[in-house]
C-alpha positions in Angstrom: 58.7 -44.5 -82.8 56.3 -45.6 -85.5 56.8 -48.1 -88.2 58.1 -46.6 -91.5 56.9 -48.3 -94.7 58.0 -47.7 -98.2 55.0 -47.5 -100.5 54.7 -47.4 -104.3 51.5 -45.4 -104.7 48.9 -43.3 -102.8 46.6 -46.2 -103.1 48.9 -48.3 -100.9 48.4 -45.9 -97.9 45.6 -46.5 -95.4 42.8 -43.9 -95.6 44.1 -42.0 -92.6 47.6 -41.6 -91.2 48.6 -40.1 -87.9 51.7 -38.0 -87.0 52.3 -36.4 -83.6 48.7 -36.8 -82.5 47.3 -35.3 -85.7 45.2 -37.4 -88.2 45.4 -36.8 -92.0 43.3 -38.1 -94.8 45.6 -39.7 -97.3 43.1 -39.0 -100.1 43.1 -35.3 -99.2 46.9 -35.3 -99.1 47.1 -37.0 -102.5 44.7 -34.4 -104.0 46.7 -31.6 -102.4 49.9 -33.1 -103.8 48.5 -33.4 -107.3 47.0 -29.8 -107.3 50.4 -28.4 -106.1 52.2 -30.3 -108.8 49.8 -29.0 -111.4 50.4 -25.4 -110.2 54.1 -25.8 -110.4 53.9 -27.2 -114.0 51.6 -24.3 -114.9 54.0 -21.7 -113.5 57.0 -23.3 -115.3 55.0 -23.3 -118.6 54.2 -19.6 -118.0 57.8 -18.7 -117.3 59.0 -20.7 -120.4 56.5 -18.8 -122.6 58.2 -15.4 -121.8 60.1 -14.4 -124.9 63.9 -14.5 -124.4 64.2 -10.8 -125.3 61.8 -9.8 -122.6 63.3 -12.3 -120.1 66.7 -10.8 -120.6 65.4 -7.5 -119.1 64.1 -9.2 -115.9 66.4 -9.8 -113.0 67.0 -13.5 -112.1 64.3 -15.0 -109.9 65.9 -15.3 -106.4 65.7 -18.7 -104.8 64.6 -20.6 -107.8 66.9 -23.4 -109.1 65.4 -24.8 -112.3 67.3 -28.1 -111.9 65.9 -28.5 -108.4 62.3 -27.7 -109.6 62.7 -30.3 -112.5 64.0 -32.9 -110.0 61.2 -32.3 -107.5 58.6 -32.5 -110.2 60.0 -35.8 -111.4 61.2 -34.6 -114.7 64.6 -36.1 -113.9 64.1 -39.5 -112.4 66.9 -40.5 -110.0 65.5 -43.9 -109.1 
């Protein structure tokens, strides 16, 4: 079992990490994380821009819990 470390930023990670025999660039993971976060914020902005009158005619989006999305994106800090 590998050592588990708590880190405070991507810069605290070594340049490469390994898991189950696979090696990952932490810089590539950081970029992918930031890009994914940007996409999520853009989609939320798009959804929020839909006028309420139009949104009322759409069915609810299955599997999307806005509180969960906000929590994952760090809009509601739990720490």
